[in-house]
PLY file of the C-alpha trace (Angstrom):
ply
format ascii 1.0
element vertex 681
property float x
property float y
property float z
element edge 680
property int vertex1
property int vertex2
end_header
-35.57 8.59 7.04
-33.10 5.83 7.60
-30.17 5.65 5.19
-27.61 2.92 4.75
-24.70 2.51 2.35
-23.67 -1.06 1.68
-19.90 -1.30 1.26
-17.92 -4.27 -0.06
-17.07 -7.01 2.31
-19.93 -6.48 4.78
-21.34 -9.94 4.06
-19.42 -13.02 2.99
-18.73 -16.61 3.72
-18.59 -17.44 7.41
-15.07 -18.39 8.53
-14.41 -21.82 9.99
-14.24 -22.25 13.73
-10.87 -20.93 14.98
-8.39 -23.11 16.85
-8.91 -23.68 20.57
-6.53 -20.82 21.28
-5.95 -17.88 19.03
-2.41 -16.70 18.24
-3.05 -13.64 20.42
-3.98 -15.81 23.39
-1.05 -18.17 22.84
1.44 -15.30 22.78
-0.11 -13.28 25.61
2.76 -13.97 28.04
5.39 -13.19 25.42
3.51 -10.11 24.29
3.45 -8.77 27.85
7.22 -9.13 28.24
8.28 -8.14 24.78
7.81 -4.37 25.33
9.93 -4.53 28.48
12.67 -6.50 26.76
12.62 -4.22 23.78
12.60 -1.19 26.07
15.60 -2.55 27.97
17.49 -3.03 24.74
16.70 0.51 23.60
17.71 1.93 27.00
20.99 -0.01 26.81
21.78 1.40 23.39
20.87 4.89 24.61
23.13 4.49 27.66
26.05 3.35 25.51
25.61 6.30 23.20
25.18 8.65 26.16
28.31 7.33 27.87
30.32 7.69 24.69
29.14 11.26 24.23
29.69 12.14 27.90
33.22 10.77 28.11
34.08 12.17 24.70
33.18 15.61 26.03
35.28 15.00 29.14
38.25 13.97 27.02
37.81 17.07 24.89
37.74 19.22 28.01
40.92 17.57 29.31
42.64 18.13 25.99
41.52 21.74 26.00
42.96 22.26 29.48
46.24 20.66 28.48
46.33 22.70 25.29
45.63 25.87 27.26
48.58 25.19 29.58
50.84 24.50 26.63
49.73 27.81 25.12
50.66 29.60 28.35
54.08 27.95 28.31
54.48 29.07 24.72
53.54 32.64 25.73
56.17 32.58 28.51
58.76 31.35 26.05
57.68 34.01 23.57
58.03 36.74 26.22
61.56 35.59 27.12
62.48 35.50 23.45
61.01 38.95 22.79
62.84 40.51 25.76
66.10 39.14 24.40
65.24 40.56 20.97
64.51 43.98 22.49
67.83 43.95 24.38
69.64 43.07 21.18
67.84 45.87 19.35
68.85 48.39 22.05
72.52 47.42 21.72
72.20 47.64 17.95
70.73 51.12 18.39
73.77 52.13 20.47
76.09 50.99 17.69
74.22 52.79 14.89
76.51 55.42 13.28
74.20 56.90 10.63
70.59 58.09 10.55
69.16 55.17 8.48
70.66 52.55 10.80
69.45 54.57 13.76
65.94 54.69 12.37
65.81 50.96 11.66
67.03 50.07 15.13
64.48 52.41 16.71
61.63 50.88 14.65
62.71 47.35 15.62
62.61 48.31 19.29
59.08 49.78 18.98
57.83 46.73 17.08
59.28 44.34 19.64
57.82 46.37 22.52
54.37 46.42 20.88
54.51 42.64 20.30
55.54 42.06 23.92
52.72 44.28 25.20
50.15 42.33 23.13
51.43 39.01 24.46
51.21 40.31 28.04
47.60 41.37 27.40
46.79 37.87 26.05
48.35 36.33 29.16
46.23 38.60 31.33
42.88 38.65 29.44
43.09 35.82 26.89
43.45 35.76 23.13
45.78 34.39 20.46
49.58 34.68 20.38
51.29 34.70 17.00
54.91 33.85 16.20
56.17 34.77 12.75
59.19 32.82 11.55
60.98 34.27 8.54
61.81 31.70 5.86
64.16 31.69 2.93
62.05 29.32 0.82
60.87 29.99 -2.70
57.19 30.86 -2.71
56.96 31.17 1.07
58.48 34.07 3.02
57.32 33.26 6.51
55.57 30.72 8.74
53.04 31.76 11.37
52.21 29.77 14.50
49.16 30.69 16.57
48.29 29.58 20.09
44.89 30.48 21.63
44.84 31.00 25.36
42.12 31.54 27.99
43.20 32.59 31.51
41.96 30.45 34.42
40.65 31.58 37.80
43.89 30.46 39.53
46.24 32.53 37.32
46.85 35.33 39.90
50.60 34.66 40.13
50.98 35.09 36.41
49.00 38.31 36.51
51.45 39.63 39.13
54.37 38.84 36.83
52.62 40.74 34.06
52.05 43.71 36.38
55.78 43.79 37.25
56.96 43.48 33.64
54.59 46.01 32.03
56.03 49.21 33.69
59.55 48.17 32.77
58.55 48.25 29.12
57.81 51.96 29.43
61.25 52.42 31.02
62.85 50.62 28.07
60.89 52.80 25.63
62.03 55.94 27.50
65.64 54.76 27.63
65.58 53.96 23.92
64.21 57.43 23.15
66.93 59.05 25.32
69.64 56.95 23.68
68.33 57.91 20.27
68.52 61.60 21.20
72.14 61.23 22.46
73.14 59.43 19.29
71.59 62.15 17.14
73.42 64.84 19.10
76.69 62.92 18.86
76.38 62.68 15.12
75.63 66.39 14.81
78.57 67.38 17.04
80.84 65.12 15.09
79.84 66.74 11.83
80.27 70.23 13.34
83.63 69.32 14.86
82.59 70.25 18.37
84.99 68.10 20.29
84.05 69.28 23.79
80.33 68.65 23.28
81.14 65.33 21.59
83.13 64.27 24.62
80.27 65.09 26.98
77.78 63.14 24.84
80.05 60.10 24.74
80.24 60.25 28.51
76.43 60.25 28.75
76.22 57.31 26.31
78.74 55.42 28.45
76.62 56.03 31.55
73.51 54.82 29.63
75.33 51.66 28.56
76.09 50.89 32.20
72.39 51.26 33.23
70.87 49.06 30.45
72.05 45.57 31.61
70.57 45.84 35.13
67.23 46.88 33.60
67.05 43.92 31.26
68.30 41.63 34.01
65.28 42.54 36.15
62.91 42.04 33.22
64.47 38.68 32.34
64.14 37.54 35.94
60.39 38.17 35.85
60.06 36.57 32.40
62.10 33.52 33.38
60.11 33.11 36.56
56.93 33.26 34.47
58.28 30.61 32.08
59.49 28.29 34.86
56.18 28.57 36.70
54.34 27.78 33.48
56.54 24.74 32.86
56.00 23.43 36.36
52.29 24.08 36.19
52.04 22.30 32.81
53.86 19.29 34.22
51.49 19.07 37.20
48.41 19.55 35.03
49.51 16.96 32.48
50.14 14.47 35.28
46.70 15.21 36.75
45.10 15.02 33.34
46.74 11.65 32.67
45.44 10.34 36.01
41.98 11.75 35.36
41.97 10.36 31.82
42.85 6.90 33.13
40.08 7.21 35.72
37.61 8.20 33.03
38.70 5.30 30.85
38.23 2.78 33.66
34.86 4.27 34.53
33.84 4.19 30.89
34.80 0.54 30.47
32.98 -0.37 33.67
29.80 1.36 32.61
30.01 -0.01 29.05
30.54 -3.51 30.44
27.59 -3.05 32.76
25.36 -1.92 29.90
26.58 -4.77 27.67
25.87 -7.23 30.48
22.37 -5.85 30.95
21.78 -5.92 27.20
23.07 -9.50 27.02
20.73 -10.58 29.80
17.85 -8.78 28.13
18.79 -10.37 24.80
18.87 -13.79 26.39
15.39 -13.26 27.77
14.33 -11.92 24.40
15.70 -14.96 22.54
14.09 -17.31 25.02
10.75 -15.56 24.78
11.04 -15.47 20.99
11.78 -19.19 20.88
8.79 -19.89 23.10
6.63 -17.60 20.99
7.82 -19.30 17.80
7.04 -22.71 19.26
3.58 -21.56 20.22
3.13 -19.84 16.87
4.21 -23.00 15.06
1.64 -24.99 16.98
-0.95 -22.33 16.23
-0.16 -22.38 12.52
-0.40 -26.15 12.55
-3.82 -25.91 14.14
-4.81 -23.21 11.67
-3.63 -25.30 8.72
-5.67 -28.21 9.99
-8.66 -25.91 10.40
-8.06 -24.45 6.94
-7.85 -27.91 5.38
-11.03 -28.89 7.14
-12.69 -25.68 5.95
-11.53 -26.32 2.38
-12.81 -29.87 2.54
-16.10 -28.59 3.90
-16.23 -25.95 1.15
-15.53 -28.55 -1.53
-18.10 -30.86 0.01
-20.61 -28.01 0.04
-19.82 -27.12 -3.58
-20.18 -30.76 -4.59
-23.42 -30.98 -2.65
-24.78 -27.80 -4.26
-23.72 -29.03 -7.69
-25.29 -32.43 -7.13
-28.47 -31.02 -5.63
-28.71 -28.52 -8.49
-28.41 -31.35 -10.98
-30.89 -33.53 -9.12
-33.40 -30.68 -8.69
-33.14 -29.50 -12.27
-33.83 -32.97 -13.66
-37.38 -33.26 -12.21
-37.93 -29.53 -12.75
-37.07 -30.08 -16.38
-39.86 -32.66 -16.59
-42.35 -30.49 -14.68
-41.73 -27.29 -16.62
-41.12 -29.05 -19.91
-44.37 -30.98 -19.91
-46.18 -27.90 -18.58
-44.91 -25.89 -21.56
-45.99 -28.64 -23.93
-49.43 -28.83 -22.32
-49.76 -25.04 -22.36
-49.70 -25.17 -26.15
-52.33 -27.89 -26.32
-56.06 -27.13 -26.68
-57.25 -27.57 -23.09
-60.23 -26.55 -21.05
-59.94 -23.17 -19.38
-59.65 -24.70 -15.91
-56.99 -27.12 -17.12
-55.03 -24.24 -18.70
-55.14 -22.46 -15.34
-53.80 -25.58 -13.65
-50.99 -25.85 -16.20
-50.04 -22.20 -15.70
-50.06 -22.66 -11.94
-47.72 -25.62 -12.42
-45.45 -23.48 -14.62
-45.51 -20.57 -12.15
-44.69 -22.83 -9.21
-41.96 -24.55 -11.18
-40.47 -21.18 -12.19
-40.53 -20.08 -8.56
-38.74 -23.25 -7.52
-36.23 -22.71 -10.33
-35.59 -19.16 -9.09
-34.87 -20.53 -5.61
-32.44 -23.08 -7.05
-30.69 -20.33 -9.05
-30.46 -18.12 -5.97
-28.85 -20.91 -3.97
-26.39 -21.48 -6.82
-25.55 -17.77 -6.94
-25.04 -17.74 -3.17
-22.68 -20.71 -3.46
-20.70 -18.90 -6.18
-20.47 -15.75 -4.08
-19.35 -17.57 -0.94
-16.78 -19.57 -2.93
-15.47 -16.39 -4.60
-16.18 -17.79 -8.06
-18.67 -15.18 -9.19
-17.54 -13.96 -12.63
-19.04 -11.45 -15.02
-19.19 -11.25 -18.79
-17.97 -8.21 -20.69
-19.89 -8.28 -23.96
-21.61 -5.72 -26.14
-25.37 -5.75 -25.61
-28.39 -3.61 -26.35
-28.89 -1.65 -23.15
-32.25 -0.19 -24.12
-33.58 -3.60 -25.13
-32.48 -5.06 -21.79
-34.23 -2.26 -19.89
-37.35 -2.77 -22.00
-37.38 -6.48 -21.14
-37.07 -5.72 -17.42
-39.81 -3.09 -17.70
-42.15 -5.59 -19.32
-41.62 -8.13 -16.53
-42.05 -5.54 -13.76
-45.11 -4.00 -15.38
-46.84 -7.39 -15.51
-46.03 -8.17 -11.86
-47.18 -4.73 -10.76
-50.41 -5.05 -12.74
-51.12 -8.42 -11.10
-51.13 -6.62 -7.70
-53.00 -3.56 -8.95
-49.95 -1.30 -8.71
-48.82 1.41 -11.07
-45.44 0.89 -12.72
-43.70 4.18 -13.58
-40.64 3.87 -15.83
-38.44 6.98 -16.07
-35.75 6.23 -18.61
-33.64 9.14 -19.88
-33.86 9.67 -23.61
-30.13 10.20 -24.07
-29.10 6.78 -22.73
-26.72 4.86 -25.01
-28.10 1.99 -27.01
-25.11 -0.33 -26.85
-22.79 -0.77 -23.87
-20.24 -3.32 -22.67
-21.12 -5.41 -19.64
-23.03 -8.43 -18.41
-26.67 -8.12 -19.54
-27.79 -11.24 -17.69
-26.48 -10.05 -14.33
-27.77 -6.50 -14.86
-31.20 -7.90 -15.70
-31.03 -10.09 -12.60
-30.20 -7.13 -10.33
-33.01 -4.96 -11.69
-35.56 -7.78 -11.53
-34.54 -8.66 -7.96
-34.83 -5.05 -6.77
-38.08 -4.30 -8.61
-39.60 -7.64 -7.56
-38.72 -6.77 -3.98
-40.43 -3.39 -4.39
-43.57 -4.98 -5.85
-43.60 -7.66 -3.16
-43.64 -5.20 -0.24
-46.01 -2.65 -1.81
-49.73 -3.17 -1.22
-50.97 -0.01 -2.91
-49.52 2.83 -4.90
-46.69 2.55 -7.38
-43.24 1.24 -8.19
-40.88 3.54 -10.06
-37.81 2.55 -12.09
-35.61 5.54 -13.02
-32.47 5.26 -15.15
-30.13 8.10 -16.14
-26.46 8.69 -17.04
-24.03 11.17 -15.49
-20.23 11.49 -15.37
-19.61 8.24 -17.25
-21.86 6.25 -14.91
-25.33 4.74 -15.26
-27.65 5.76 -12.42
-30.44 3.42 -11.32
-33.21 4.14 -8.82
-36.06 1.85 -7.71
-38.65 3.63 -5.55
-41.84 2.22 -4.04
-44.68 3.29 -1.77
-44.55 0.13 0.32
-44.21 -0.63 4.00
-40.73 0.84 4.40
-38.11 -0.11 7.00
-36.55 1.22 10.17
-32.80 1.33 10.89
-32.82 -2.07 12.59
-34.42 -3.68 9.55
-31.93 -1.91 7.26
-29.07 -3.43 9.23
-30.35 -6.93 8.45
-31.49 -6.16 4.93
-28.60 -7.65 2.98
-27.87 -10.63 5.20
-28.40 -14.02 3.53
-31.67 -15.69 4.53
-32.62 -12.56 6.44
-35.44 -10.03 6.08
-36.74 -7.16 8.14
-38.17 -9.40 10.90
-40.00 -12.69 11.41
-43.43 -11.13 10.90
-42.40 -9.91 7.45
-41.12 -13.37 6.56
-44.38 -14.98 7.69
-46.51 -12.43 5.85
-44.60 -12.00 2.60
-42.52 -15.16 2.44
-39.24 -15.40 0.53
-35.71 -16.51 1.35
-34.04 -13.14 1.73
-31.41 -14.04 -0.88
-32.54 -11.71 -3.66
-31.26 -8.45 -2.18
-28.05 -10.02 -0.93
-27.30 -11.40 -4.40
-28.22 -8.07 -6.00
-25.82 -6.28 -3.64
-22.97 -8.66 -4.47
-23.60 -8.37 -8.22
-23.65 -4.56 -8.07
-20.36 -4.55 -6.18
-18.83 -6.98 -8.67
-19.87 -4.65 -11.50
-18.17 -1.67 -9.82
-21.10 -0.11 -7.99
-22.54 0.33 -4.52
-26.14 0.12 -3.32
-27.66 2.84 -1.14
-31.03 2.52 0.57
-33.31 5.23 1.94
-36.37 4.04 3.81
-38.90 5.08 6.41
-41.60 2.90 7.97
-44.88 3.48 6.19
-43.33 5.78 3.55
-41.72 3.29 1.20
-38.13 2.65 0.19
-35.68 3.79 -2.46
-32.79 1.65 -3.71
-30.10 3.49 -5.66
-26.90 2.31 -7.33
-24.61 3.39 -10.14
-22.42 1.41 -12.53
-19.48 2.44 -14.75
-20.60 3.33 -18.26
-18.57 1.54 -20.93
-19.81 2.64 -24.33
-19.61 0.32 -27.33
-20.06 0.82 -31.03
-23.33 -0.52 -32.37
-22.89 -3.98 -33.92
-22.25 -3.82 -37.60
-25.12 -5.04 -39.77
-23.07 -6.10 -42.76
-22.95 -9.73 -41.71
-26.60 -9.88 -40.70
-28.20 -10.86 -44.05
-26.38 -14.22 -44.14
-27.35 -15.00 -40.55
-30.92 -13.88 -41.17
-31.12 -16.05 -44.26
-29.83 -19.03 -42.31
-32.07 -18.46 -39.29
-35.07 -17.37 -41.25
-35.23 -13.81 -39.91
-34.98 -12.07 -43.28
-38.38 -11.91 -44.86
-40.48 -14.95 -44.00
-39.19 -16.87 -40.96
-37.96 -20.36 -41.93
-38.97 -23.33 -39.83
-36.43 -25.27 -37.83
-37.30 -28.37 -39.84
-36.09 -26.58 -42.97
-32.86 -25.61 -41.22
-32.08 -29.02 -39.77
-33.32 -31.13 -42.71
-33.31 -34.35 -40.77
-33.76 -35.85 -37.33
-32.08 -34.46 -34.23
-30.07 -36.84 -32.05
-31.19 -36.40 -28.42
-28.57 -37.84 -26.04
-29.68 -38.24 -22.39
-29.50 -41.11 -19.92
-32.77 -40.14 -18.20
-35.90 -41.53 -19.86
-38.08 -38.70 -18.54
-35.68 -36.11 -19.95
-35.82 -37.92 -23.29
-39.63 -37.68 -23.23
-39.52 -33.98 -22.29
-36.88 -33.14 -24.89
-38.66 -35.16 -27.53
-41.97 -33.45 -26.82
-40.31 -30.03 -27.15
-38.61 -30.99 -30.41
-41.88 -32.25 -31.79
-43.50 -28.99 -30.69
-40.83 -27.18 -32.73
-41.60 -29.36 -35.74
-38.51 -31.55 -35.51
-38.03 -35.30 -35.52
-35.51 -36.98 -33.27
-33.61 -40.12 -32.35
-32.38 -40.91 -28.85
-29.19 -42.25 -27.32
-28.62 -43.11 -23.65
-24.91 -42.20 -23.37
-21.88 -40.93 -25.23
-20.84 -44.29 -26.64
-24.28 -44.90 -28.15
-24.28 -41.36 -29.53
-20.93 -41.91 -31.30
-22.22 -45.19 -32.71
-25.40 -43.57 -34.06
-23.47 -40.64 -35.61
-21.11 -43.14 -37.27
-24.09 -45.02 -38.75
-26.15 -41.99 -39.72
-25.05 -38.38 -40.16
-26.96 -35.89 -38.01
-27.15 -32.16 -38.54
-27.81 -31.44 -34.87
-27.05 -33.24 -31.58
-28.51 -32.27 -28.19
-25.98 -33.63 -25.68
-26.31 -34.14 -21.92
-23.12 -33.79 -19.84
-23.31 -36.43 -17.12
-24.08 -39.92 -18.46
-22.87 -43.45 -17.71
-20.34 -45.25 -19.91
-19.22 -41.98 -21.55
-20.12 -38.41 -20.61
-21.10 -35.73 -23.08
-17.80 -33.82 -23.00
-15.76 -36.91 -23.88
-18.20 -37.87 -26.62
-17.99 -34.36 -28.10
-14.19 -34.41 -28.14
-14.10 -37.78 -29.87
-16.68 -36.67 -32.42
-14.68 -33.52 -33.19
-11.51 -35.60 -33.52
-13.32 -37.93 -35.92
-14.54 -34.95 -37.99
-11.09 -33.33 -38.18
-9.97 -33.05 -41.79
-13.28 -34.34 -43.21
-14.82 -30.93 -43.82
-17.96 -31.90 -41.91
-19.09 -30.52 -38.59
-22.10 -31.59 -36.60
-23.77 -28.86 -34.59
-23.76 -29.90 -30.90
-25.72 -28.11 -28.19
-25.36 -29.00 -24.52
-28.71 -29.61 -22.86
-27.75 -30.31 -19.26
-28.74 -29.82 -15.64
-25.15 -28.71 -14.84
-25.64 -24.98 -14.44
-22.82 -23.97 -12.12
-20.18 -21.38 -12.99
-17.84 -22.79 -15.63
-20.12 -25.54 -16.97
-20.94 -23.55 -20.11
-17.25 -22.78 -20.68
-16.31 -26.46 -20.30
-18.90 -27.42 -22.90
-17.64 -24.84 -25.40
-14.01 -25.84 -24.78
-14.90 -29.47 -25.50
-16.16 -28.43 -28.94
-19.86 -27.81 -28.43
-21.55 -24.95 -30.25
-24.26 -23.98 -27.78
-25.57 -24.45 -24.27
-29.06 -24.70 -22.74
-29.54 -25.30 -19.01
-32.28 -27.48 -17.62
-35.14 -26.96 -16.96
-35.51 -26.24 -20.67
-37.58 -23.29 -21.81
-38.99 -24.02 -25.27
-38.54 -20.47 -26.48
-34.93 -20.33 -25.23
-34.25 -23.70 -26.84
-35.60 -22.42 -30.14
-33.49 -19.25 -29.93
-30.34 -21.27 -29.22
-31.06 -23.67 -32.09
-31.52 -20.80 -34.52
-28.40 -19.03 -33.22
-26.21 -22.11 -33.64
-27.64 -22.95 -37.05
-27.18 -19.34 -38.15
-23.48 -19.25 -37.19
-22.46 -22.80 -38.22
-22.46 -23.14 -42.01
-21.70 -26.88 -41.72
-25.04 -27.41 -40.01
-27.07 -26.16 -42.97
0 1
1 2
2 3
3 4
4 5
5 6
6 7
7 8
8 9
9 10
10 11
11 12
12 13
13 14
14 15
15 16
16 17
17 18
18 19
19 20
20 21
21 22
22 23
23 24
24 25
25 26
26 27
27 28
28 29
29 30
30 31
31 32
32 33
33 34
34 35
35 36
36 37
37 38
38 39
39 40
40 41
41 42
42 43
43 44
44 45
45 46
46 47
47 48
48 49
49 50
50 51
51 52
52 53
53 54
54 55
55 56
56 57
57 58
58 59
59 60
60 61
61 62
62 63
63 64
64 65
65 66
66 67
67 68
68 69
69 70
70 71
71 72
72 73
73 74
74 75
75 76
76 77
77 78
78 79
79 80
80 81
81 82
82 83
83 84
84 85
85 86
86 87
87 88
88 89
89 90
90 91
91 92
92 93
93 94
94 95
95 96
96 97
97 98
98 99
99 100
100 101
101 102
102 103
103 104
104 105
105 106
106 107
107 108
108 109
109 110
110 111
111 112
112 113
113 114
114 115
115 116
116 117
117 118
118 119
119 120
120 121
121 122
122 123
123 124
124 125
125 126
126 127
127 128
128 129
129 130
130 131
131 132
132 133
133 134
134 135
135 136
136 137
137 138
138 139
139 140
140 141
141 142
142 143
143 144
144 145
145 146
146 147
147 148
148 149
149 150
150 151
151 152
152 153
153 154
154 155
155 156
156 157
157 158
158 159
159 160
160 161
161 162
162 163
163 164
164 165
165 166
166 167
167 168
168 169
169 170
170 171
171 172
172 173
173 174
174 175
175 176
176 177
177 178
178 179
179 180
180 181
181 182
182 183
183 184
184 185
185 186
186 187
187 188
188 189
189 190
190 191
191 192
192 193
193 194
194 195
195 196
196 197
197 198
198 199
199 200
200 201
201 202
202 203
203 204
204 205
205 206
206 207
207 208
208 209
209 210
210 211
211 212
212 213
213 214
214 215
215 216
216 217
217 218
218 219
219 220
220 221
221 222
222 223
223 224
224 225
225 226
226 227
227 228
228 229
229 230
230 231
231 232
232 233
233 234
234 235
235 236
236 237
237 238
238 239
239 240
240 241
241 242
242 243
243 244
244 245
245 246
246 247
247 248
248 249
249 250
250 251
251 252
252 253
253 254
254 255
255 256
256 257
257 258
258 259
259 260
260 261
261 262
262 263
263 264
264 265
265 266
266 267
267 268
268 269
269 270
270 271
271 272
272 273
273 274
274 275
275 276
276 277
277 278
278 279
279 280
280 281
281 282
282 283
283 284
284 285
285 286
286 287
287 288
288 289
289 290
290 291
291 292
292 293
293 294
294 295
295 296
296 297
297 298
298 299
299 300
300 301
301 302
302 303
303 304
304 305
305 306
306 307
307 308
308 309
309 310
310 311
311 312
312 313
313 314
314 315
315 316
316 317
317 318
318 319
319 320
320 321
321 322
322 323
323 324
324 325
325 326
326 327
327 328
328 329
329 330
330 331
331 332
332 333
333 334
334 335
335 336
336 337
337 338
338 339
339 340
340 341
341 342
342 343
343 344
344 345
345 346
346 347
347 348
348 349
349 350
350 351
351 352
352 353
353 354
354 355
355 356
356 357
357 358
358 359
359 360
360 361
361 362
362 363
363 364
364 365
365 366
366 367
367 368
368 369
369 370
370 371
371 372
372 373
373 374
374 375
375 376
376 377
377 378
378 379
379 380
380 381
381 382
382 383
383 384
384 385
385 386
386 387
387 388
388 389
389 390
390 391
391 392
392 393
393 394
394 395
395 396
396 397
397 398
398 399
399 400
400 401
401 402
402 403
403 404
404 405
405 406
406 407
407 408
408 409
409 410
410 411
411 412
412 413
413 414
414 415
415 416
416 417
417 418
418 419
419 420
420 421
421 422
422 423
423 424
424 425
425 426
426 427
427 428
428 429
429 430
430 431
431 432
432 433
433 434
434 435
435 436
436 437
437 438
438 439
439 440
440 441
441 442
442 443
443 444
444 445
445 446
446 447
447 448
448 449
449 450
450 451
451 452
452 453
453 454
454 455
455 456
456 457
457 458
458 459
459 460
460 461
461 462
462 463
463 464
464 465
465 466
466 467
467 468
468 469
469 470
470 471
471 472
472 473
473 474
474 475
475 476
476 477
477 478
478 479
479 480
480 481
481 482
482 483
483 484
484 485
485 486
486 487
487 488
488 489
489 490
490 491
491 492
492 493
493 494
494 495
495 496
496 497
497 498
498 499
499 500
500 501
501 502
502 503
503 504
504 505
505 506
506 507
507 508
508 509
509 510
510 511
511 512
512 513
513 514
514 515
515 516
516 517
517 518
518 519
519 520
520 521
521 522
522 523
523 524
524 525
525 526
526 527
527 528
528 529
529 530
530 531
531 532
532 533
533 534
534 535
535 536
536 537
537 538
538 539
539 540
540 541
541 542
542 543
543 544
544 545
545 546
546 547
547 548
548 549
549 550
550 551
551 552
552 553
553 554
554 555
555 556
556 557
557 558
558 559
559 560
560 561
561 562
562 563
563 564
564 565
565 566
566 567
567 568
568 569
569 570
570 571
571 572
572 573
573 574
574 575
575 576
576 577
577 578
578 579
579 580
580 581
581 582
582 583
583 584
584 585
585 586
586 587
587 588
588 589
589 590
590 591
591 592
592 593
593 594
594 595
595 596
596 597
597 598
598 599
599 600
600 601
601 602
602 603
603 604
604 605
605 606
606 607
607 608
608 609
609 610
610 611
611 612
612 613
613 614
614 615
615 616
616 617
617 618
618 619
619 620
620 621
621 622
622 623
623 624
624 625
625 626
626 627
627 628
628 629
629 630
630 631
631 632
632 633
633 634
634 635
635 636
636 637
637 638
638 639
639 640
640 641
641 642
642 643
643 644
644 645
645 646
646 647
647 648
648 649
649 650
650 651
651 652
652 653
653 654
654 655
655 656
656 657
657 658
658 659
659 660
660 661
661 662
662 663
663 664
664 665
665 666
666 667
667 668
668 669
669 670
670 671
671 672
672 673
673 674
674 675
675 676
676 677
677 678
678 679
679 680
C-alpha cells in the first residue's frame, strides 16, 4: 500500500522567472578563485606563525648554549675560589692551638673539599652548582645562587682538568689528617712537658708547612687553566652566537617579508575579485528587484483580477440562486420543481468552484487566516455527517460515522474551515467510490483530535499520490475525464490542515480504496454560559413560539444596491421572509432616505457609484453619534475575499452576508443581529 505524508511547503505559489543569470552563475569565476585566495591567505598566516615559532626556538637554544657556557665559567670561578678557601683553612688548622679551634678548622676543610668534589662532578656529568653567600641582614642570613650546567660533547679538555684535580683533593685530605695528628701530639707533649718530643713534632710540622704551598700551587694551576679556558670558550661562543643570531634575524625578516608580500598579492587579488563579485552581485540584485517588483505587480494584478471576477461572478450567481430559492418555495409542477433544483445544484457547484479559486488565491498570496472562536464541535460534526450521508445515499453508498463518545462538546478553533476540510475529504471519498462505503472516524488522544476518512473506492498508486495535492491536478487524465473536478479540493484541505497545526497522511492501494488521516491540536473551551440566552431568545423569537421577522423589524427594510437584478432578488427574499422593503441605488441615496424616514434595518452593498457602502455606513454612524439611536446595518455584498467582512465590521456594520445570498443564512443573520442590537428592536 502506498503511503505519503504531506509536509508544509511542498506546494505553494510559483516563483517568478529568475533573472537571465543567477547569482551563482554570475559569481562562478570569483567562486572558483576564492578558495585559492583564501587558502593562500591561510597558508601565509600559518607560515608567519611557523617562522615565529621556529626562530623563537632557535633563539631559545642559542640563549641556552650561552647560559650553559656562563655556568661553566661560574663553575671554574667557584673551583678557584674553593681551592683558595681550602688553602686558607689548612693554614688556619696549622695555627690552631686548642682542641675546639682544631676541630673547627678540620670541619671547614672537609666541608670545602666536599663542596669542591660536588662541583667537579657537575662539571664532569652535569647538574646544578650552588654558591651560598652569608649576609648580615635582618631577616635574611644568606643568599644562594644556582647555575645549572649540562656538559657538551666537546668538553674533553675540561674533563682532563677534572681528572688531574680530583686525586690532589685526596692528598689534601690526607695532609690535613696528618697535620691534625701532629697538632694533637704537640698539644699533648706540651701539656706533659716533654720537650724532646715537642721539638721533634715541631720539626715535622715545619716540614709539612714547606710541602703545602707546592701542592696548592699545582692545584691552582689546573683550576686557573680550567677558568681561563672557560673564559676563552665563552668569548668564542658568544661571538658565534651573536653572528648566528644576526643571521637568524636576517633570515627571519626575509622570510616574513616574503610571506607578507605573498599575502599582499593574494589580498590584492582577493579585493579585486571581491569588487568584481560585488559589482556582479549588485547587478544581480538589481535584476532580482526588478523581477520582484514585476512579480508583485503581477500578484496584485492577479489578486485584483480574482477579486473583480469573484464580484462579477457572484452578482449573476446571486440572481440565479436567489430566484431559484424563491421559486423552490412556490407551488410548482413536479417537473418544474426538478428544474429549479437542478438550477440550484448547478449554481451551488459553480459557487463552490468560485470559492475554491478564492481560497487558492488566498493561499498563494499568504493571506489565509483562521478564526479562533468557541464553537460546538459535536454540532459541527453532525452537520458534516448529514451532508456526507445525503451525498453517499445519492450514489447508493453506505456512510459509516465512528465518532468517539468522549469527544468534547465545545472547543476553540475555526468551525468553518474545519467543516470545509471534512466536506472536501469526504466529498472526494464519495466521488471516487462506486460501491461500498465511506467511513468518517473521529477520536481524541494526547490533546489532539484524530480524523480518518476511509473509502472503498478506486485507490491510487504511488505516482498518483505524488500528484494528489498539486493544484488543478488529479491522479491522471483519465480520472479527470471520468470523474471531473478541478483538483483544488484536496490541495485546499491540505493547506487548511497545515494552517490549523496538522498534517495529512494518505494510505492507498489501487482497487482497495484510500484512507486520509490528520490530527489537529485540541483546545478545550468552557461551554457558553446560558445566563444571557433568555434575552436573546426573546428578541429573536427562539424562546417559546418563534417570532416573525416582521415583528422584530416593525417596518420596511432599506435595500441598498446599485444592481437592479440584485434589488429584485433581495426584494423577493425579503418578501419571502415576510418583510417589506424600500430600495436605494447608492450610499448617497441611502443616507437621504434614512434622513427622511427612520429604518430599523439596512441591507448595504459595498461597491456602488457615487458613494460606496462603507463610506455611507461611517457617515450614518457619525450622524447617529450622541442621538441614542442605532440602525442595524448588514452588508449584503459580492465582495467575499479575506478581510472584506472585517472591513465592513470596522466601518460600523453589524452583520455580513456574502452573495449569492442563501435565504436561510440571510434569515439567521437577521435574527442574530436583531437579537444582539437592542436599538434595532
